[in-house]
RODO-728743 format. One record per atom (N, C-alpha, C, O): y, z, x; residue number from 1; atom name. Coordinates in nm, 2 decimals, padded with zeros to 4 digits. Example, Ala and Ser with C-alpha at 12.3 -4.5 7.8 and 13.67 -1.06 7.14 Angstrom:
BEGIN
((-00.57, 00.78, 01.32), 1, N)
((-00.45, 00.78, 01.23), 1, CA)
((-00.33, 00.78, 01.32), 1, C)
((-00.33, 00.85, 01.42), 1, O)
((-00.22, 00.71, 01.28), 2, N)
((-00.11, 00.71, 01.37), 2, CA)
((00.00, 00.79, 01.29), 2, C)
((00.11, 00.80, 01.34), 2, O)
***
This chain:
BEGIN
((-04.26, 09.65, -10.31), 1, N)
((-04.28, 09.76, -10.40), 1, CA)
((-04.34, 09.88, -10.33), 1, C)
((-04.31, 10.00, -10.36), 1, O)
((-04.43, 09.86, -10.23), 2, N)
((-04.49, 09.97, -10.17), 2, CA)
((-04.40, 10.07, -10.10), 2, C)
((-04.41, 10.19, -10.11), 2, O)
((-04.30, 10.01, -10.03), 3, N)
((-04.20, 10.09, -09.96), 3, CA)
((-04.12, 10.18, -10.05), 3, C)
((-04.09, 10.30, -10.01), 3, O)
((-04.09, 10.14, -10.17), 4, N)
((-04.01, 10.21, -10.26), 4, CA)
((-04.09, 10.34, -10.31), 4, C)
((-04.03, 10.45, -10.32), 4, O)
((-04.22, 10.32, -10.33), 5, N)
((-04.30, 10.43, -10.38), 5, CA)
((-04.31, 10.54, -10.27), 5, C)
((-04.30, 10.66, -10.30), 5, O)
((-04.33, 10.50, -10.15), 6, N)
((-04.34, 10.60, -10.04), 6, CA)
((-04.21, 10.67, -10.02), 6, C)
((-04.20, 10.79, -09.99), 6, O)
((-04.10, 10.60, -10.03), 7, N)
((-03.96, 10.66, -10.02), 7, CA)
((-03.94, 10.76, -10.12), 7, C)
((-03.89, 10.87, -10.10), 7, O)
((-03.98, 10.73, -10.25), 8, N)
((-03.96, 10.82, -10.36), 8, CA)
((-04.05, 10.94, -10.34), 8, C)
((-04.00, 11.06, -10.37), 8, O)
((-04.17, 10.93, -10.28), 9, N)
((-04.26, 11.04, -10.26), 9, CA)
((-04.19, 11.14, -10.16), 9, C)
((-04.19, 11.26, -10.17), 9, O)
((-04.13, 11.08, -10.05), 10, N)
((-04.06, 11.16, -09.95), 10, CA)
((-03.94, 11.23, -10.01), 10, C)
((-03.92, 11.35, -09.99), 10, O)
((-03.86, 11.16, -10.09), 11, N)
((-03.74, 11.22, -10.15), 11, CA)
((-03.78, 11.33, -10.25), 11, C)
((-03.72, 11.44, -10.25), 11, O)
((-03.89, 11.31, -10.33), 12, N)
((-03.94, 11.41, -10.42), 12, CA)
((-03.98, 11.54, -10.34), 12, C)
((-03.95, 11.65, -10.38), 12, O)
((-04.05, 11.51, -10.23), 13, N)
((-04.10, 11.62, -10.15), 13, CA)
((-03.99, 11.71, -10.09), 13, C)
((-03.99, 11.83, -10.09), 13, O)
((-03.89, 11.64, -10.04), 14, N)
((-03.77, 11.71, -09.98), 14, CA)
((-03.70, 11.78, -10.09), 14, C)
((-03.65, 11.90, -10.07), 14, O)
((-03.68, 11.73, -10.21), 15, N)
((-03.61, 11.79, -10.32), 15, CA)
((-03.69, 11.92, -10.36), 15, C)
((-03.63, 12.03, -10.38), 15, O)
((-03.82, 11.91, -10.37), 16, N)
((-03.90, 12.03, -10.41), 16, CA)
((-03.89, 12.14, -10.31), 16, C)
((-03.88, 12.26, -10.35), 16, O)
((-03.89, 12.10, -10.18), 17, N)
((-03.88, 12.21, -10.08), 17, CA)
((-03.74, 12.27, -10.08), 17, C)
((-03.73, 12.39, -10.07), 17, O)
((-03.64, 12.19, -10.08), 18, N)
((-03.50, 12.24, -10.07), 18, CA)
((-03.46, 12.33, -10.19), 18, C)
((-03.40, 12.43, -10.17), 18, O)
((-03.51, 12.29, -10.31), 19, N)
((-03.46, 12.37, -10.43), 19, CA)
((-03.58, 12.45, -10.49), 19, C)
((-03.56, 12.52, -10.59), 19, O)
((-03.69, 12.45, -10.43), 20, N)
((-03.81, 12.53, -10.48), 20, CA)
((-03.84, 12.49, -10.62), 20, C)
((-03.87, 12.57, -10.71), 20, O)
((-03.82, 12.36, -10.65), 21, N)
((-03.83, 12.30, -10.78), 21, CA)
((-03.98, 12.30, -10.83), 21, C)
((-04.07, 12.29, -10.75), 21, O)
((-03.99, 12.30, -10.96), 22, N)
((-04.12, 12.27, -11.03), 22, CA)
((-04.14, 12.12, -11.04), 22, C)
((-04.04, 12.05, -11.03), 22, O)
((-04.26, 12.08, -11.07), 23, N)
((-04.29, 11.94, -11.10), 23, CA)
((-04.20, 11.89, -11.21), 23, C)
((-04.15, 11.78, -11.21), 23, O)
((-04.19, 11.97, -11.32), 24, N)
((-04.12, 11.94, -11.44), 24, CA)
((-03.97, 11.91, -11.41), 24, C)
((-03.91, 11.82, -11.45), 24, O)
((-03.91, 12.01, -11.33), 25, N)
((-03.77, 11.99, -11.30), 25, CA)
((-03.74, 11.87, -11.20), 25, C)
((-03.64, 11.81, -11.21), 25, O)
((-03.83, 11.85, -11.11), 26, N)
((-03.82, 11.73, -11.02), 26, CA)
((-03.83, 11.60, -11.10), 26, C)
((-03.76, 11.51, -11.07), 26, O)
((-03.92, 11.60, -11.20), 27, N)
((-03.94, 11.48, -11.28), 27, CA)
((-03.81, 11.45, -11.36), 27, C)
((-03.76, 11.34, -11.37), 27, O)
((-03.75, 11.56, -11.41), 28, N)
((-03.62, 11.54, -11.49), 28, CA)
((-03.51, 11.49, -11.40), 28, C)
((-03.43, 11.41, -11.44), 28, O)
((-03.50, 11.55, -11.28), 29, N)
((-03.40, 11.51, -11.19), 29, CA)
((-03.41, 11.37, -11.14), 29, C)
((-03.30, 11.30, -11.13), 29, O)
((-03.53, 11.32, -11.12), 30, N)
((-03.55, 11.18, -11.07), 30, CA)
((-03.57, 11.08, -11.18), 30, C)
((-03.58, 10.96, -11.15), 30, O)
((-03.58, 11.13, -11.30), 31, N)
((-03.60, 11.03, -11.41), 31, CA)
((-03.74, 10.97, -11.42), 31, C)
((-03.75, 10.85, -11.46), 31, O)
((-03.84, 11.04, -11.37), 32, N)
((-03.98, 10.99, -11.38), 32, CA)
((-04.07, 11.09, -11.45), 32, C)
((-04.02, 11.20, -11.48), 32, O)
((-04.19, 11.05, -11.48), 33, N)
((-04.28, 11.14, -11.55), 33, CA)
((-04.33, 11.25, -11.46), 33, C)
((-04.33, 11.24, -11.33), 33, O)
((-04.38, 11.36, -11.52), 34, N)
((-04.45, 11.47, -11.44), 34, CA)
((-04.57, 11.41, -11.37), 34, C)
((-04.60, 11.46, -11.25), 34, O)
((-04.64, 11.32, -11.43), 35, N)
((-04.76, 11.26, -11.37), 35, CA)
((-04.72, 11.19, -11.24), 35, C)
((-04.79, 11.19, -11.14), 35, O)
((-04.61, 11.11, -11.25), 36, N)
((-04.57, 11.04, -11.13), 36, CA)
((-04.53, 11.13, -11.02), 36, C)
((-04.57, 11.11, -10.90), 36, O)
((-04.46, 11.24, -11.05), 37, N)
((-04.42, 11.34, -10.94), 37, CA)
((-04.54, 11.40, -10.88), 37, C)
((-04.55, 11.40, -10.76), 37, O)
((-04.63, 11.44, -10.97), 38, N)
((-04.76, 11.50, -10.92), 38, CA)
((-04.84, 11.41, -10.83), 38, C)
((-04.88, 11.45, -10.72), 38, O)
((-04.85, 11.28, -10.87), 39, N)
((-04.92, 11.18, -10.79), 39, CA)
((-04.85, 11.16, -10.66), 39, C)
((-04.92, 11.15, -10.55), 39, O)
((-04.72, 11.14, -10.66), 40, N)
((-04.64, 11.12, -10.54), 40, CA)
((-04.66, 11.23, -10.44), 40, C)
((-04.69, 11.20, -10.32), 40, O)
((-04.64, 11.35, -10.48), 41, N)
((-04.64, 11.47, -10.39), 41, CA)
((-04.78, 11.52, -10.35), 41, C)
((-04.80, 11.58, -10.25), 41, O)
((-04.88, 11.49, -10.43), 42, N)
((-05.01, 11.54, -10.40), 42, CA)
((-05.10, 11.44, -10.34), 42, C)
((-05.20, 11.47, -10.27), 42, O)
((-05.08, 11.31, -10.36), 43, N)
((-05.17, 11.21, -10.31), 43, CA)
((-05.09, 11.12, -10.21), 43, C)
((-05.14, 11.10, -10.09), 43, O)
((-04.99, 11.06, -10.25), 44, N)
((-04.92, 10.96, -10.16), 44, CA)
((-04.85, 11.03, -10.04), 44, C)
((-04.86, 10.97, -09.93), 44, O)
((-04.79, 11.14, -10.06), 45, N)
((-04.72, 11.21, -09.95), 45, CA)
((-04.81, 11.25, -09.84), 45, C)
((-04.77, 11.26, -09.73), 45, O)
((-04.94, 11.28, -09.87), 46, N)
((-05.04, 11.32, -09.77), 46, CA)
((-05.05, 11.22, -09.66), 46, C)
((-05.07, 11.25, -09.55), 46, O)
((-05.04, 11.09, -09.70), 47, N)
((-05.06, 10.98, -09.60), 47, CA)
((-04.93, 10.94, -09.54), 47, C)
((-04.92, 10.89, -09.43), 47, O)
((-04.82, 10.95, -09.61), 48, N)
((-04.69, 10.91, -09.56), 48, CA)
((-04.63, 11.01, -09.46), 48, C)
((-04.58, 10.98, -09.35), 48, O)
((-04.63, 11.14, -09.50), 49, N)
((-04.57, 11.25, -09.42), 49, CA)
((-04.66, 11.37, -09.43), 49, C)
((-04.62, 11.46, -09.52), 49, O)
((-04.76, 11.39, -09.36), 50, N)
((-04.85, 11.51, -09.37), 50, CA)
((-04.78, 11.64, -09.35), 50, C)
((-04.82, 11.74, -09.42), 50, O)
((-04.68, 11.65, -09.27), 51, N)
((-04.61, 11.78, -09.25), 51, CA)
((-04.53, 11.82, -09.37), 51, C)
((-04.54, 11.93, -09.42), 51, O)
((-04.46, 11.72, -09.43), 52, N)
((-04.39, 11.75, -09.55), 52, CA)
((-04.48, 11.78, -09.67), 52, C)
((-04.46, 11.87, -09.75), 52, O)
((-04.60, 11.71, -09.67), 53, N)
((-04.70, 11.74, -09.77), 53, CA)
((-04.74, 11.88, -09.77), 53, C)
((-04.76, 11.95, -09.88), 53, O)
((-04.77, 11.94, -09.65), 54, N)
((-04.82, 12.08, -09.65), 54, CA)
((-04.71, 12.18, -09.69), 54, C)
((-04.74, 12.28, -09.76), 54, O)
((-04.59, 12.15, -09.66), 55, N)
((-04.48, 12.23, -09.71), 55, CA)
((-04.46, 12.23, -09.86), 55, C)
((-04.43, 12.33, -09.92), 55, O)
((-04.47, 12.11, -09.91), 56, N)
((-04.46, 12.09, -10.06), 56, CA)
((-04.57, 12.16, -10.13), 56, C)
((-04.55, 12.22, -10.23), 56, O)
((-04.69, 12.15, -10.07), 57, N)
((-04.81, 12.21, -10.13), 57, CA)
((-04.79, 12.36, -10.14), 57, C)
((-04.83, 12.43, -10.24), 57, O)
((-04.73, 12.43, -10.04), 58, N)
((-04.70, 12.57, -10.04), 58, CA)
((-04.61, 12.60, -10.16), 58, C)
((-04.63, 12.70, -10.23), 58, O)
((-04.50, 12.53, -10.18), 59, N)
((-04.41, 12.55, -10.29), 59, CA)
((-04.48, 12.54, -10.42), 59, C)
((-04.45, 12.62, -10.51), 59, O)
((-04.56, 12.43, -10.44), 60, N)
((-04.62, 12.41, -10.56), 60, CA)
((-04.73, 12.52, -10.59), 60, C)
((-04.75, 12.55, -10.71), 60, O)
((-04.79, 12.57, -10.49), 61, N)
((-04.89, 12.68, -10.51), 61, CA)
((-04.81, 12.81, -10.56), 61, C)
((-04.87, 12.88, -10.65), 61, O)
((-04.70, 12.83, -10.51), 62, N)
((-04.62, 12.95, -10.55), 62, CA)
((-04.58, 12.93, -10.70), 62, C)
((-04.59, 13.02, -10.78), 62, O)
((-04.53, 12.81, -10.73), 63, N)
((-04.50, 12.78, -10.87), 63, CA)
((-04.61, 12.79, -10.96), 63, C)
((-04.60, 12.84, -11.08), 63, O)
((-04.73, 12.75, -10.92), 64, N)
((-04.85, 12.76, -11.00), 64, CA)
((-04.89, 12.91, -11.03), 64, C)
((-04.93, 12.94, -11.14), 64, O)
((-04.87, 12.99, -10.92), 65, N)
((-04.90, 13.13, -10.94), 65, CA)
((-04.80, 13.20, -11.03), 65, C)
((-04.84, 13.30, -11.10), 65, O)
((-04.68, 13.15, -11.04), 66, N)
((-04.58, 13.21, -11.13), 66, CA)
((-04.57, 13.15, -11.27), 66, C)
((-04.50, 13.20, -11.35), 66, O)
((-04.65, 13.05, -11.29), 67, N)
((-04.64, 12.97, -11.42), 67, CA)
((-04.67, 13.06, -11.54), 67, C)
((-04.60, 13.05, -11.64), 67, O)
((-04.77, 13.14, -11.53), 68, N)
((-04.80, 13.23, -11.65), 68, CA)
((-04.69, 13.33, -11.68), 68, C)
((-04.67, 13.37, -11.79), 68, O)
((-04.62, 13.37, -11.58), 69, N)
((-04.51, 13.47, -11.60), 69, CA)
((-04.39, 13.40, -11.67), 69, C)
((-04.34, 13.45, -11.76), 69, O)
((-04.36, 13.28, -11.62), 70, N)
((-04.25, 13.20, -11.69), 70, CA)
((-04.28, 13.17, -11.83), 70, C)
((-04.20, 13.17, -11.92), 70, O)
((-04.41, 13.13, -11.86), 71, N)
((-04.45, 13.10, -11.99), 71, CA)
((-04.44, 13.22, -12.08), 71, C)
((-04.40, 13.21, -12.20), 71, O)
((-04.48, 13.34, -12.03), 72, N)
((-04.47, 13.46, -12.11), 72, CA)
((-04.33, 13.50, -12.14), 72, C)
((-04.29, 13.54, -12.25), 72, O)
((-04.24, 13.48, -12.04), 73, N)
((-04.10, 13.51, -12.06), 73, CA)
((-04.04, 13.41, -12.17), 73, C)
((-03.95, 13.45, -12.25), 73, O)
((-04.08, 13.29, -12.17), 74, N)
((-04.03, 13.19, -12.26), 74, CA)
((-04.07, 13.23, -12.40), 74, C)
((-04.00, 13.22, -12.50), 74, O)
((-04.20, 13.27, -12.42), 75, N)
((-04.25, 13.31, -12.55), 75, CA)
((-04.18, 13.43, -12.60), 75, C)
((-04.14, 13.44, -12.72), 75, O)
((-04.15, 13.53, -12.51), 76, N)
((-04.08, 13.65, -12.55), 76, CA)
((-03.94, 13.61, -12.60), 76, C)
((-03.90, 13.67, -12.70), 76, O)
((-03.88, 13.53, -12.52), 77, N)
((-03.74, 13.49, -12.56), 77, CA)
((-03.74, 13.42, -12.69), 77, C)
((-03.65, 13.44, -12.77), 77, O)
((-03.84, 13.33, -12.72), 78, N)
((-03.85, 13.26, -12.84), 78, CA)
((-03.86, 13.36, -12.96), 78, C)
((-03.79, 13.34, -13.06), 78, O)
((-03.94, 13.45, -12.95), 79, N)
((-03.97, 13.54, -13.07), 79, CA)
((-03.87, 13.66, -13.08), 79, C)
((-03.86, 13.72, -13.18), 79, O)
((-03.80, 13.69, -12.97), 80, N)
((-03.69, 13.79, -12.98), 80, CA)
((-03.56, 13.73, -13.03), 80, C)
((-03.47, 13.80, -13.07), 80, O)
((-03.56, 13.60, -13.04), 81, N)
((-03.44, 13.53, -13.09), 81, CA)
((-03.32, 13.53, -13.00), 81, C)
((-03.21, 13.52, -13.04), 81, O)
((-03.35, 13.53, -12.87), 82, N)
((-03.25, 13.53, -12.77), 82, CA)
((-03.20, 13.39, -12.73), 82, C)
((-03.11, 13.37, -12.65), 82, O)
***
């Protein structure tokens, strides 16, 4: 079971880097929860592949910085009826 979890963490990390994906979209793509994705890429990946971890961390920081903008756009779209 241990090997499978580490492999999933690496696959998630590669997917997030390649597609600049959010935690939510990665969770949907891999069929796991957002909590699982977050734990895999923020805790497990650090020990399995530190270089990949640092690259994933950069993408997630960008996503975090843009989160409030995407939320505002979604709210605007909701109330504009688009």
